[in-house]
N, CA, C, O and CB atoms as a CASP TS submission, in Angstrom:
PFRMAT TS
TARGET T0000
AUTHOR 0000-0000-0000
METHOD Language model
MODEL 1
PARENT N/A
ATOM      1  N   MET     1     -55.077 -97.481 -69.224  1.00  0.00           N
ATOM      2  CA  MET     1     -56.260 -97.873 -69.994  1.00  0.00           C
ATOM      3  C   MET     1     -55.937 -97.732 -71.477  1.00  0.00           C
ATOM      4  O   MET     1     -55.478 -96.685 -71.935  1.00  0.00           O
ATOM      5  CB  MET     1     -57.508 -97.005 -69.605  1.00  0.00           C
ATOM      6  N   GLU     2     -56.183 -98.788 -72.200  1.00  0.00           N
ATOM      7  CA  GLU     2     -55.961 -98.782 -73.643  1.00  0.00           C
ATOM      8  C   GLU     2     -57.205 -98.241 -74.351  1.00  0.00           C
ATOM      9  O   GLU     2     -58.325 -98.395 -73.864  1.00  0.00           O
ATOM     10  CB  GLU     2     -55.615-100.210 -74.155  1.00  0.00           C
ATOM     11  N   ILE     3     -56.995 -97.614 -75.488  1.00  0.00           N
ATOM     12  CA  ILE     3     -58.086 -97.072 -76.288  1.00  0.00           C
ATOM     13  C   ILE     3     -58.205 -97.898 -77.569  1.00  0.00           C
ATOM     14  O   ILE     3     -57.209 -98.167 -78.241  1.00  0.00           O
ATOM     15  CB  ILE     3     -57.852 -95.560 -76.612  1.00  0.00           C
ATOM     16  N   VAL     4     -59.439 -98.295 -77.898  1.00  0.00           N
ATOM     17  CA  VAL     4     -59.708 -98.969 -79.171  1.00  0.00           C
ATOM     18  C   VAL     4     -60.575 -98.032 -79.997  1.00  0.00           C
ATOM     19  O   VAL     4     -61.697 -97.702 -79.613  1.00  0.00           O
ATOM     20  CB  VAL     4     -60.411-100.371 -78.960  1.00  0.00           C
ATOM     21  N   LYS     5     -60.042 -97.610 -81.131  1.00  0.00           N
ATOM     22  CA  LYS     5     -60.775 -96.701 -82.023  1.00  0.00           C
ATOM     23  C   LYS     5     -61.630 -97.529 -82.980  1.00  0.00           C
ATOM     24  O   LYS     5     -61.175 -98.518 -83.554  1.00  0.00           O
ATOM     25  CB  LYS     5     -59.792 -95.774 -82.819  1.00  0.00           C
ATOM     26  N   ILE     6     -62.876 -97.098 -83.133  1.00  0.00           N
ATOM     27  CA  ILE     6     -63.760 -97.777 -84.080  1.00  0.00           C
ATOM     28  C   ILE     6     -64.170 -96.804 -85.177  1.00  0.00           C
ATOM     29  O   ILE     6     -64.289 -95.600 -84.949  1.00  0.00           O
ATOM     30  CB  ILE     6     -65.012 -98.350 -83.361  1.00  0.00           C
ATOM     31  N   ARG     7     -64.383 -97.345 -86.367  1.00  0.00           N
ATOM     32  CA  ARG     7     -64.775 -96.517 -87.508  1.00  0.00           C
ATOM     33  C   ARG     7     -66.278 -96.503 -87.701  1.00  0.00           C
ATOM     34  O   ARG     7     -66.843 -95.539 -88.219  1.00  0.00           O
ATOM     35  CB  ARG     7     -64.102 -97.010 -88.774  1.00  0.00           C
ATOM     36  N   ASP     8     -66.914 -97.574 -87.282  1.00  0.00           N
ATOM     37  CA  ASP     8     -68.360 -97.686 -87.463  1.00  0.00           C
ATOM     38  C   ASP     8     -69.083 -97.265 -86.193  1.00  0.00           C
ATOM     39  O   ASP     8     -68.461 -96.780 -85.248  1.00  0.00           O
ATOM     40  CB  ASP     8     -68.753 -99.123 -87.852  1.00  0.00           C
ATOM     41  N   GLU     9     -70.383 -97.450 -86.172  1.00  0.00           N
ATOM     42  CA  GLU     9     -71.203 -97.070 -85.026  1.00  0.00           C
ATOM     43  C   GLU     9     -70.905 -97.941 -83.803  1.00  0.00           C
ATOM     44  O   GLU     9     -71.019 -97.482 -82.666  1.00  0.00           O
ATOM     45  CB  GLU     9     -72.682 -97.167 -85.386  1.00  0.00           C
ATOM     46  N   TYR    10     -70.524 -99.200 -84.044  1.00  0.00           N
ATOM     47  CA  TYR    10     -70.247-100.123 -82.944  1.00  0.00           C
ATOM     48  C   TYR    10     -69.231-101.168 -83.371  1.00  0.00           C
ATOM     49  O   TYR    10     -68.911-101.305 -84.552  1.00  0.00           O
ATOM     50  CB  TYR    10     -71.538-100.803 -82.466  1.00  0.00           C
ATOM     51  N   ILE    11     -68.726-101.909 -82.373  1.00  0.00           N
ATOM     52  CA  ILE    11     -67.879-103.069 -82.606  1.00  0.00           C
ATOM     53  C   ILE    11     -68.384-104.169 -81.676  1.00  0.00           C
ATOM     54  O   ILE    11     -68.813-103.891 -80.556  1.00  0.00           O
ATOM     55  CB  ILE    11     -66.347-102.742 -82.357  1.00  0.00           C
ATOM     56  N   LYS    12     -68.333-105.400 -82.133  1.00  0.00           N
ATOM     57  CA  LYS    12     -68.786-106.502 -81.289  1.00  0.00           C
ATOM     58  C   LYS    12     -67.719-106.840 -80.255  1.00  0.00           C
ATOM     59  O   LYS    12     -66.525-106.660 -80.499  1.00  0.00           O
ATOM     60  CB  LYS    12     -69.122-107.744 -82.143  1.00  0.00           C
ATOM     61  N   LEU    13     -68.155-107.323 -79.115  1.00  0.00           N
ATOM     62  CA  LEU    13     -67.269-107.590 -77.993  1.00  0.00           C
ATOM     63  C   LEU    13     -66.108-108.512 -78.359  1.00  0.00           C
ATOM     64  O   LEU    13     -64.960-108.218 -78.024  1.00  0.00           O
ATOM     65  CB  LEU    13     -68.053-108.192 -76.863  1.00  0.00           C
ATOM     66  N   GLY    14     -66.386-109.608 -79.035  1.00  0.00           N
ATOM     67  CA  GLY    14     -65.328-110.541 -79.425  1.00  0.00           C
ATOM     68  C   GLY    14     -64.287-109.879 -80.315  1.00  0.00           C
ATOM     69  O   GLY    14     -63.090-110.118 -80.161  1.00  0.00           O
ATOM     70  N   GLN    15     -64.743-109.046 -81.244  1.00  0.00           N
ATOM     71  CA  GLN    15     -63.830-108.334 -82.136  1.00  0.00           C
ATOM     72  C   GLN    15     -62.987-107.333 -81.353  1.00  0.00           C
ATOM     73  O   GLN    15     -61.797-107.174 -81.623  1.00  0.00           O
ATOM     74  CB  GLN    15     -64.613-107.615 -83.250  1.00  0.00           C
ATOM     75  N   ALA    16     -63.600-106.665 -80.392  1.00  0.00           N
ATOM     76  CA  ALA    16     -62.877-105.670 -79.587  1.00  0.00           C
ATOM     77  C   ALA    16     -61.765-106.332 -78.776  1.00  0.00           C
ATOM     78  O   ALA    16     -60.674-105.775 -78.657  1.00  0.00           O
ATOM     79  CB  ALA    16     -63.849-104.926 -78.645  1.00  0.00           C
ATOM     80  N   LEU    17     -62.027-107.503 -78.222  1.00  0.00           N
ATOM     81  CA  LEU    17     -60.994-108.213 -77.462  1.00  0.00           C
ATOM     82  C   LEU    17     -59.805-108.564 -78.348  1.00  0.00           C
ATOM     83  O   LEU    17     -58.655-108.434 -77.931  1.00  0.00           O
ATOM     84  CB  LEU    17     -61.573-109.485 -76.832  1.00  0.00           C
ATOM     85  N   LYS    18     -60.082-109.007 -79.566  1.00  0.00           N
ATOM     86  CA  LYS    18     -59.001-109.337 -80.484  1.00  0.00           C
ATOM     87  C   LYS    18     -58.242-108.077 -80.908  1.00  0.00           C
ATOM     88  O   LYS    18     -57.011-108.069 -80.919  1.00  0.00           O
ATOM     89  CB  LYS    18     -59.553-110.065 -81.716  1.00  0.00           C
ATOM     90  N   LEU    19     -58.965-107.025 -81.251  1.00  0.00           N
ATOM     91  CA  LEU    19     -58.349-105.779 -81.705  1.00  0.00           C
ATOM     92  C   LEU    19     -57.458-105.163 -80.629  1.00  0.00           C
ATOM     93  O   LEU    19     -56.411-104.594 -80.937  1.00  0.00           O
ATOM     94  CB  LEU    19     -59.423-104.784 -82.118  1.00  0.00           C
ATOM     95  N   ALA    20     -57.871-105.276 -79.381  1.00  0.00           N
ATOM     96  CA  ALA    20     -57.098-104.717 -78.271  1.00  0.00           C
ATOM     97  C   ALA    20     -55.920-105.600 -77.877  1.00  0.00           C
ATOM     98  O   ALA    20     -55.096-105.210 -77.050  1.00  0.00           O
ATOM     99  CB  ALA    20     -57.997-104.506 -77.073  1.00  0.00           C
ATOM    100  N   GLY    21     -55.841-106.787 -78.467  1.00  0.00           N
ATOM    101  CA  GLY    21     -54.752-107.706 -78.145  1.00  0.00           C
ATOM    102  C   GLY    21     -54.966-108.462 -76.843  1.00  0.00           C
ATOM    103  O   GLY    21     -54.028-109.056 -76.311  1.00  0.00           O
ATOM    104  N   LEU    22     -56.196-108.447 -76.322  1.00  0.00           N
ATOM    105  CA  LEU    22     -56.495-109.157 -75.081  1.00  0.00           C
ATOM    106  C   LEU    22     -56.783-110.632 -75.328  1.00  0.00           C
ATOM    107  O   LEU    22     -56.763-111.444 -74.403  1.00  0.00           O
ATOM    108  CB  LEU    22     -57.679-108.511 -74.380  1.00  0.00           C
ATOM    109  N   SER    23     -57.048-110.968 -76.579  1.00  0.00           N
ATOM    110  CA  SER    23     -57.359-112.345 -76.952  1.00  0.00           C
ATOM    111  C   SER    23     -56.606-112.669 -78.238  1.00  0.00           C
ATOM    112  O   SER    23     -56.569-111.856 -79.161  1.00  0.00           O
ATOM    113  CB  SER    23     -58.904-112.556 -77.132  1.00  0.00           C
ATOM    114  N   ASP    24     -56.009-113.848 -78.298  1.00  0.00           N
ATOM    115  CA  ASP    24     -55.244-114.234 -79.478  1.00  0.00           C
ATOM    116  C   ASP    24     -56.132-114.605 -80.665  1.00  0.00           C
ATOM    117  O   ASP    24     -55.738-114.443 -81.820  1.00  0.00           O
ATOM    118  CB  ASP    24     -54.342-115.393 -79.141  1.00  0.00           C
ATOM    119  N   SER    25     -57.331-115.102 -80.371  1.00  0.00           N
ATOM    120  CA  SER    25     -58.210-115.539 -81.454  1.00  0.00           C
ATOM    121  C   SER    25     -59.666-115.361 -81.039  1.00  0.00           C
ATOM    122  O   SER    25     -59.977-115.091 -79.879  1.00  0.00           O
ATOM    123  CB  SER    25     -57.930-117.014 -81.832  1.00  0.00           C
ATOM    124  N   GLY    26     -60.539-115.519 -82.015  1.00  0.00           N
ATOM    125  CA  GLY    26     -61.964-115.438 -81.736  1.00  0.00           C
ATOM    126  C   GLY    26     -62.425-116.551 -80.809  1.00  0.00           C
ATOM    127  O   GLY    26     -63.345-116.367 -80.012  1.00  0.00           O
ATOM    128  N   VAL    27     -61.783-117.701 -80.919  1.00  0.00           N
ATOM    129  CA  VAL    27     -62.135-118.833 -80.059  1.00  0.00           C
ATOM    130  C   VAL    27     -61.783-118.519 -78.604  1.00  0.00           C
ATOM    131  O   VAL    27     -62.571-118.785 -77.696  1.00  0.00           O
ATOM    132  CB  VAL    27     -61.408-120.121 -80.525  1.00  0.00           C
ATOM    133  N   ASP    28     -60.589-117.950 -78.390  1.00  0.00           N
ATOM    134  CA  ASP    28     -60.189-117.566 -77.035  1.00  0.00           C
ATOM    135  C   ASP    28     -61.159-116.537 -76.458  1.00  0.00           C
ATOM    136  O   ASP    28     -61.554-116.627 -75.296  1.00  0.00           O
ATOM    137  CB  ASP    28     -58.754-117.003 -77.036  1.00  0.00           C
ATOM    138  N   ALA    29     -61.534-115.567 -77.276  1.00  0.00           N
ATOM    139  CA  ALA    29     -62.475-114.534 -76.838  1.00  0.00           C
ATOM    140  C   ALA    29     -63.819-115.162 -76.485  1.00  0.00           C
ATOM    141  O   ALA    29     -64.427-114.812 -75.474  1.00  0.00           O
ATOM    142  CB  ALA    29     -62.656-113.459 -77.934  1.00  0.00           C
ATOM    143  N   LYS    30     -64.275-116.083 -77.314  1.00  0.00           N
ATOM    144  CA  LYS    30     -65.559-116.750 -77.087  1.00  0.00           C
ATOM    145  C   LYS    30     -65.592-117.436 -75.723  1.00  0.00           C
ATOM    146  O   LYS    30     -66.553-117.276 -74.971  1.00  0.00           O
ATOM    147  CB  LYS    30     -65.832-117.775 -78.195  1.00  0.00           C
ATOM    148  N   TYR    31     -64.545-118.198 -75.404  1.00  0.00           N
ATOM    149  CA  TYR    31     -64.529-118.931 -74.144  1.00  0.00           C
ATOM    150  C   TYR    31     -64.380-117.998 -72.939  1.00  0.00           C
ATOM    151  O   TYR    31     -64.979-118.238 -71.891  1.00  0.00           O
ATOM    152  CB  TYR    31     -63.400-119.951 -74.152  1.00  0.00           C
ATOM    153  N   ALA    32     -63.593-116.950 -73.084  1.00  0.00           N
ATOM    154  CA  ALA    32     -63.438-115.983 -71.985  1.00  0.00           C
ATOM    155  C   ALA    32     -64.780-115.336 -71.667  1.00  0.00           C
ATOM    156  O   ALA    32     -65.127-115.152 -70.501  1.00  0.00           O
ATOM    157  CB  ALA    32     -62.389-114.895 -72.348  1.00  0.00           C
ATOM    158  N   ILE    33     -65.528-114.993 -72.707  1.00  0.00           N
ATOM    159  CA  ILE    33     -66.838-114.360 -72.529  1.00  0.00           C
ATOM    160  C   ILE    33     -67.830-115.360 -71.934  1.00  0.00           C
ATOM    161  O   ILE    33     -68.547-115.030 -70.989  1.00  0.00           O
ATOM    162  CB  ILE    33     -67.369-113.812 -73.878  1.00  0.00           C
ATOM    163  N   GLN    34     -67.877-116.568 -72.475  1.00  0.00           N
ATOM    164  CA  GLN    34     -68.793-117.596 -71.970  1.00  0.00           C
ATOM    165  C   GLN    34     -68.524-117.930 -70.510  1.00  0.00           C
ATOM    166  O   GLN    34     -69.451-118.244 -69.763  1.00  0.00           O
ATOM    167  CB  GLN    34     -68.683-118.858 -72.811  1.00  0.00           C
ATOM    168  N   ASP    35     -67.261-117.865 -70.101  1.00  0.00           N
ATOM    169  CA  ASP    35     -66.884-118.193 -68.726  1.00  0.00           C
ATOM    170  C   ASP    35     -67.149-117.043 -67.755  1.00  0.00           C
ATOM    171  O   ASP    35     -66.903-117.178 -66.556  1.00  0.00           O
ATOM    172  CB  ASP    35     -65.419-118.575 -68.673  1.00  0.00           C
ATOM    173  N   GLY    36     -67.646-115.922 -68.259  1.00  0.00           N
ATOM    174  CA  GLY    36     -67.975-114.794 -67.383  1.00  0.00           C
ATOM    175  C   GLY    36     -66.768-114.015 -66.907  1.00  0.00           C
ATOM    176  O   GLY    36     -66.812-113.390 -65.848  1.00  0.00           O
ATOM    177  N   ARG    37     -65.671-114.044 -67.685  1.00  0.00           N
ATOM    178  CA  ARG    37     -64.450-113.353 -67.283  1.00  0.00           C
ATOM    179  C   ARG    37     -64.316-111.967 -67.895  1.00  0.00           C
ATOM    180  O   ARG    37     -63.305-111.297 -67.687  1.00  0.00           O
ATOM    181  CB  ARG    37     -63.257-114.177 -67.656  1.00  0.00           C
ATOM    182  N   VAL    38     -65.331-111.524 -68.654  1.00  0.00           N
ATOM    183  CA  VAL    38     -65.286-110.222 -69.320  1.00  0.00           C
ATOM    184  C   VAL    38     -66.413-109.340 -68.791  1.00  0.00           C
ATOM    185  O   VAL    38     -67.558-109.777 -68.671  1.00  0.00           O
ATOM    186  CB  VAL    38     -65.394-110.383 -70.863  1.00  0.00           C
ATOM    187  N   LYS    39     -66.069-108.094 -68.478  1.00  0.00           N
ATOM    188  CA  LYS    39     -67.074-107.131 -68.024  1.00  0.00           C
ATOM    189  C   LYS    39     -67.172-105.990 -69.023  1.00  0.00           C
ATOM    190  O   LYS    39     -66.171-105.538 -69.580  1.00  0.00           O
ATOM    191  CB  LYS    39     -66.730-106.591 -66.613  1.00  0.00           C
ATOM    192  N   VAL    40     -68.405-105.534 -69.237  1.00  0.00           N
ATOM    193  CA  VAL    40     -68.661-104.349 -70.052  1.00  0.00           C
ATOM    194  C   VAL    40     -69.384-103.359 -69.159  1.00  0.00           C
ATOM    195  O   VAL    40     -70.460-103.651 -68.637  1.00  0.00           O
ATOM    196  CB  VAL    40     -69.503-104.688 -71.350  1.00  0.00           C
ATOM    197  N   ASN    41     -68.793-102.197 -68.987  1.00  0.00           N
ATOM    198  CA  ASN    41     -69.353-101.168 -68.104  1.00  0.00           C
ATOM    199  C   ASN    41     -69.671-101.738 -66.718  1.00  0.00           C
ATOM    200  O   ASN    41     -70.748-101.510 -66.167  1.00  0.00           O
ATOM    201  CB  ASN    41     -70.623-100.565 -68.728  1.00  0.00           C
ATOM    202  N   SER    42     -68.707-102.483 -66.171  1.00  0.00           N
ATOM    203  CA  SER    42     -68.758-103.074 -64.823  1.00  0.00           C
ATOM    204  C   SER    42     -69.771-104.197 -64.652  1.00  0.00           C
ATOM    205  O   SER    42     -70.011-104.637 -63.527  1.00  0.00           O
ATOM    206  CB  SER    42     -69.063-102.012 -63.835  1.00  0.00           C
ATOM    207  N   GLN    43     -70.371-104.671 -65.737  1.00  0.00           N
ATOM    208  CA  GLN    43     -71.328-105.780 -65.686  1.00  0.00           C
ATOM    209  C   GLN    43     -70.755-106.976 -66.446  1.00  0.00           C
ATOM    210  O   GLN    43     -70.247-106.819 -67.557  1.00  0.00           O
ATOM    211  CB  GLN    43     -72.709-105.357 -66.284  1.00  0.00           C
ATOM    212  N   VAL    44     -70.833-108.165 -65.854  1.00  0.00           N
ATOM    213  CA  VAL    44     -70.363-109.367 -66.547  1.00  0.00           C
ATOM    214  C   VAL    44     -71.205-109.551 -67.809  1.00  0.00           C
ATOM    215  O   VAL    44     -72.433-109.470 -67.771  1.00  0.00           O
ATOM    216  CB  VAL    44     -70.449-110.635 -65.619  1.00  0.00           C
ATOM    217  N   GLU    45     -70.520-109.801 -68.924  1.00  0.00           N
ATOM    218  CA  GLU    45     -71.198-109.940 -70.213  1.00  0.00           C
ATOM    219  C   GLU    45     -70.941-111.335 -70.773  1.00  0.00           C
ATOM    220  O   GLU    45     -69.799-111.794 -70.815  1.00  0.00           O
ATOM    221  CB  GLU    45     -70.719-108.850 -71.214  1.00  0.00           C
ATOM    222  N   TYR    46     -72.011-112.008 -71.203  1.00  0.00           N
ATOM    223  CA  TYR    46     -71.910-113.371 -71.727  1.00  0.00           C
ATOM    224  C   TYR    46     -72.156-113.450 -73.230  1.00  0.00           C
ATOM    225  O   TYR    46     -72.093-114.541 -73.798  1.00  0.00           O
ATOM    226  CB  TYR    46     -72.890-114.266 -71.011  1.00  0.00           C
ATOM    227  N   GLN    47     -72.433-112.335 -73.886  1.00  0.00           N
ATOM    228  CA  GLN    47     -72.734-112.336 -75.317  1.00  0.00           C
ATOM    229  C   GLN    47     -71.532-111.854 -76.115  1.00  0.00           C
ATOM    230  O   GLN    47     -71.118-110.701 -75.995  1.00  0.00           O
ATOM    231  CB  GLN    47     -73.958-111.455 -75.615  1.00  0.00           C
ATOM    232  N   ARG    48     -70.976-112.743 -76.928  1.00  0.00           N
ATOM    233  CA  ARG    48     -69.823-112.376 -77.745  1.00  0.00           C
ATOM    234  C   ARG    48     -70.188-111.300 -78.756  1.00  0.00           C
ATOM    235  O   ARG    48     -69.344-110.486 -79.132  1.00  0.00           O
ATOM    236  CB  ARG    48     -69.267-113.603 -78.464  1.00  0.00           C
ATOM    237  N   GLY    49     -71.440-111.293 -79.196  1.00  0.00           N
ATOM    238  CA  GLY    49     -71.904-110.330 -80.184  1.00  0.00           C
ATOM    239  C   GLY    49     -72.416-109.025 -79.600  1.00  0.00           C
ATOM    240  O   GLY    49     -72.995-108.213 -80.321  1.00  0.00           O
ATOM    241  N   LYS    50     -72.211-108.810 -78.306  1.00  0.00           N
ATOM    242  CA  LYS    50     -72.648-107.568 -77.654  1.00  0.00           C
ATOM    243  C   LYS    50     -72.059-106.373 -78.400  1.00  0.00           C
ATOM    244  O   LYS    50     -70.852-106.320 -78.635  1.00  0.00           O
ATOM    245  CB  LYS    50     -72.222-107.543 -76.150  1.00  0.00           C
ATOM    246  N   LYS    51     -72.905-105.420 -78.771  1.00  0.00           N
ATOM    247  CA  LYS    51     -72.449-104.250 -79.504  1.00  0.00           C
ATOM    248  C   LYS    51     -71.887-103.216 -78.533  1.00  0.00           C
ATOM    249  O   LYS    51     -72.560-102.796 -77.591  1.00  0.00           O
ATOM    250  CB  LYS    51     -73.598-103.645 -80.337  1.00  0.00           C
ATOM    251  N   LEU    52     -70.653-102.819 -78.777  1.00  0.00           N
ATOM    252  CA  LEU    52     -69.994-101.811 -77.962  1.00  0.00           C
ATOM    253  C   LEU    52     -69.980-100.495 -78.729  1.00  0.00           C
ATOM    254  O   LEU    52     -69.674-100.459 -79.921  1.00  0.00           O
ATOM    255  CB  LEU    52     -68.553-102.250 -77.582  1.00  0.00           C
ATOM    256  N   HIS    53     -70.313 -99.422 -78.031  1.00  0.00           N
ATOM    257  CA  HIS    53     -70.376 -98.101 -78.646  1.00  0.00           C
ATOM    258  C   HIS    53     -69.358 -97.164 -78.003  1.00  0.00           C
ATOM    259  O   HIS    53     -68.699 -97.523 -77.027  1.00  0.00           O
ATOM    260  CB  HIS    53     -71.792 -97.517 -78.524  1.00  0.00           C
ATOM    261  N   ASP    54     -69.238 -95.976 -78.554  1.00  0.00           N
ATOM    262  CA  ASP    54     -68.325 -94.956 -78.047  1.00  0.00           C
ATOM    263  C   ASP    54     -68.534 -94.753 -76.543  1.00  0.00           C
ATOM    264  O   ASP    54     -69.653 -94.512 -76.093  1.00  0.00           O
ATOM    265  CB  ASP    54     -68.526 -93.624 -78.804  1.00  0.00           C
ATOM    266  N   GLY    55     -67.450 -94.853 -75.775  1.00  0.00           N
ATOM    267  CA  GLY    55     -67.518 -94.633 -74.336  1.00  0.00           C
ATOM    268  C   GLY    55     -67.634 -95.889 -73.502  1.00  0.00           C
ATOM    269  O   GLY    55     -67.469 -95.830 -72.283  1.00  0.00           O
ATOM    270  N   ASP    56     -67.914 -97.031 -74.122  1.00  0.00           N
ATOM    271  CA  ASP    56     -68.019 -98.285 -73.364  1.00  0.00           C
ATOM    272  C   ASP    56     -66.647 -98.698 -72.837  1.00  0.00           C
ATOM    273  O   ASP    56     -65.622 -98.454 -73.474  1.00  0.00           O
ATOM    274  CB  ASP    56     -68.616 -99.412 -74.247  1.00  0.00           C
ATOM    275  N   ILE    57     -66.644 -99.329 -71.660  1.00  0.00           N
ATOM    276  CA  ILE    57     -65.424 -99.790 -71.009  1.00  0.00           C
ATOM    277  C   ILE    57     -65.468-101.317 -70.892  1.00  0.00           C
ATOM    278  O   ILE    57     -66.440-101.881 -70.390  1.00  0.00           O
ATOM    279  CB  ILE    57     -65.255 -99.126 -69.605  1.00  0.00           C
ATOM    280  N   VAL    58     -64.410-101.972 -71.358  1.00  0.00           N
ATOM    281  CA  VAL    58     -64.306-103.430 -71.305  1.00  0.00           C
ATOM    282  C   VAL    58     -63.178-103.788 -70.332  1.00  0.00           C
ATOM    283  O   VAL    58     -62.085-103.225 -70.398  1.00  0.00           O
ATOM    284  CB  VAL    58     -64.041-104.040 -72.738  1.00  0.00           C
ATOM    285  N   GLU    59     -63.460-104.728 -69.431  1.00  0.00           N
ATOM    286  CA  GLU    59     -62.452-105.205 -68.485  1.00  0.00           C
ATOM    287  C   GLU    59     -62.261-106.704 -68.690  1.00  0.00           C
ATOM    288  O   GLU    59     -63.223-107.469 -68.750  1.00  0.00           O
ATOM    289  CB  GLU    59     -62.866-104.892 -67.009  1.00  0.00           C
ATOM    290  N   TYR    60     -60.981-107.107 -68.798  1.00  0.00           N
ATOM    291  CA  TYR    60     -60.670-108.523 -68.962  1.00  0.00           C
ATOM    292  C   TYR    60     -59.248-108.781 -68.506  1.00  0.00           C
ATOM    293  O   TYR    60     -58.322-108.067 -68.891  1.00  0.00           O
ATOM    294  CB  TYR    60     -60.860-108.969 -70.427  1.00  0.00           C
ATOM    295  N   ASP    61     -59.081-109.790 -67.695  1.00  0.00           N
ATOM    296  CA  ASP    61     -57.764-110.255 -67.276  1.00  0.00           C
ATOM    297  C   ASP    61     -56.904-109.131 -66.685  1.00  0.00           C
ATOM    298  O   ASP    61     -55.708-109.046 -66.961  1.00  0.00           O
ATOM    299  CB  ASP    61     -57.046-110.884 -68.453  1.00  0.00           C
ATOM    300  N   GLY    62     -57.524-108.273 -65.873  1.00  0.00           N
ATOM    301  CA  GLY    62     -56.806-107.199 -65.226  1.00  0.00           C
ATOM    302  C   GLY    62     -56.501-105.997 -66.093  1.00  0.00           C
ATOM    303  O   GLY    62     -55.804-105.079 -65.661  1.00  0.00           O
ATOM    304  N   GLN    63     -57.016-105.993 -67.312  1.00  0.00           N
ATOM    305  CA  GLN    63     -56.779-104.885 -68.236  1.00  0.00           C
ATOM    306  C   GLN    63     -58.089-104.200 -68.574  1.00  0.00           C
ATOM    307  O   GLN    63     -59.151-104.824 -68.576  1.00  0.00           O
ATOM    308  CB  GLN    63     -56.084-105.378 -69.519  1.00  0.00           C
ATOM    309  N   THR    64     -58.001-102.917 -68.859  1.00  0.00           N
ATOM    310  CA  THR    64     -59.178-102.123 -69.182  1.00  0.00           C
ATOM    311  C   THR    64     -59.004-101.481 -70.551  1.00  0.00           C
ATOM    312  O   THR    64     -57.935-100.972 -70.887  1.00  0.00           O
ATOM    313  CB  THR    64     -59.428-101.048 -68.104  1.00  0.00           C
ATOM    314  N   VAL    65     -60.078-101.517 -71.331  1.00  0.00           N
ATOM    315  CA  VAL    65     -60.069-100.944 -72.674  1.00  0.00           C
ATOM    316  C   VAL    65     -61.277-100.029 -72.820  1.00  0.00           C
ATOM    317  O   VAL    65     -62.384-100.385 -72.416  1.00  0.00           O
ATOM    318  CB  VAL    65     -60.078-102.058 -73.767  1.00  0.00           C
ATOM    319  N   LYS    66     -61.061 -98.851 -73.396  1.00  0.00           N
ATOM    320  CA  LYS    66     -62.159 -97.915 -73.650  1.00  0.00           C
ATOM    321  C   LYS    66     -62.404 -97.860 -75.158  1.00  0.00           C
ATOM    322  O   LYS    66     -61.467 -97.782 -75.952  1.00  0.00           O
ATOM    323  CB  LYS    66     -61.835 -96.485 -73.078  1.00  0.00           C
ATOM    324  N   ILE    67     -63.674 -97.902 -75.530  1.00  0.00           N
ATOM    325  CA  ILE    67     -64.061 -97.831 -76.935  1.00  0.00           C
ATOM    326  C   ILE    67     -64.285 -96.365 -77.302  1.00  0.00           C
ATOM    327  O   ILE    67     -65.018 -95.653 -76.617  1.00  0.00           O
ATOM    328  CB  ILE    67     -65.345 -98.683 -77.213  1.00  0.00           C
ATOM    329  N   GLU    68     -63.651 -95.922 -78.384  1.00  0.00           N
ATOM    330  CA  GLU    68     -63.820 -94.544 -78.848  1.00  0.00           C
ATOM    331  C   GLU    68     -64.102 -94.540 -80.342  1.00  0.00           C
ATOM    332  O   GLU    68     -63.525 -95.309 -81.111  1.00  0.00           O
ATOM    333  CB  GLU    68     -62.566 -93.694 -78.530  1.00  0.00           C
ATOM    334  N   ALA    69     -65.012 -93.644 -80.727  1.00  0.00           N
ATOM    335  CA  ALA    69     -65.360 -93.511 -82.138  1.00  0.00           C
ATOM    336  C   ALA    69     -64.398 -92.553 -82.821  1.00  0.00           C
ATOM    337  O   ALA    69     -64.522 -92.305 -84.020  1.00  0.00           O
ATOM    338  CB  ALA    69     -66.812 -93.025 -82.301  1.00  0.00           C
TER
END
């Protein structure tokens, strides 16, 4: 499981995918999310702007990322 450190209170889902290296660009992240291929805390998430906070778990393409403050 990869860890993504955030400096602020939250990070948006699309930004987290790019920061973790799971998506090459914001456009790739957008389509992956719209297609229902991304889960946040085991729930399929369709909002690219979903705010992720400390402790949230993102799953995409067989990889898992944990958000930490």
